C-alpha positions, -999 to 999 in steps of 0.1 A, spaced: -18 -513 -109 -37 -506 -78 -22 -492 -46 -26 -524 -26 -5 -543 -51 22 -516 -50 23 -516 -12 26 -554 -11 54 -554 -38 75 -524 -26 63 -517 10 44 -488 25 73 -465 32 85 -466 -5 49 -460 -19 43 -432 7 76 -415 -3 68 -417 -40 33 -404 -33 46 -375 -13 72 -368 -39 45 -365 -65 25 -343 -42 54 -319 -38 60 -319 -76 23 -311 -82 23 -282 -56 56 -268 -71 41 -268 -107 9 -252 -95 27 -225 -75 51 -216 -103 25 -216 -131 -6 -201 -114 5 -184 -82 38 -167 -92 23 -146 -120 -4 -133 -97 22 -125 -70 43 -107 -96 14 -85 -106 5 -78 -70 42 -68 -63 41 -43 -91 8 -28 -77 23 -27 -42 54 -8 -54 32 17 -72 11 22 -41 42 27 -19 55 53 -43 22 72 -42 21 71 -4 57 85 -3 47 113 -27 17 121 -5 39 121 26 63 145 9 34 167 -1 21 168 34 56 177 48 59 205 23 24 219 30 31 218 68 63 237 63 45 263 41 18 267 68 44 271 95 63 297 74 31 317 68 21 316 104 56 326 115 57 355 90 24 367 104 40 368 139 20 340 155 38 314 175 30 278 165 26 252 192 9 218 191 -20 232 213 -29 261 190 -21 247 156 -57 236 149 -70 270 161 -46 289 138 -56 267 108 -93 273 114 -87 310 118 -69 311 84 -97 291 68 -123 316 81 -103 345 67 -101 328 33 -139 322 33 -146 358 43 -126 372 14 -148 382 -16 -142 359 -45 -136 376 -79 -166 374 -101 -166 368 -138 -141 339 -139 -155 304 -138 -130 276 -138 -139 243 -153 
């Protein structure tokens, strides 16, 4: 049966409501069968990334605390202004130290 015959028999509002109902059904089936599995996979990946970011944040906090402790034990006051200078100074000292020869790590 063509659409014109359906409209003349049942009226435009009824045919439009049935058409929109089918459209909603089609979108619902498409979303649950194709989109939902992809979203579930993306959610698992997102949770794994959030966990990694939290672990890195915790590592940065620990390293910052260790650096502050080392600098305080060496008797240097740590402020926001001289923090970078102290870090660069420590790195230069590490570079100047002679490295032990004979051991090569893979």
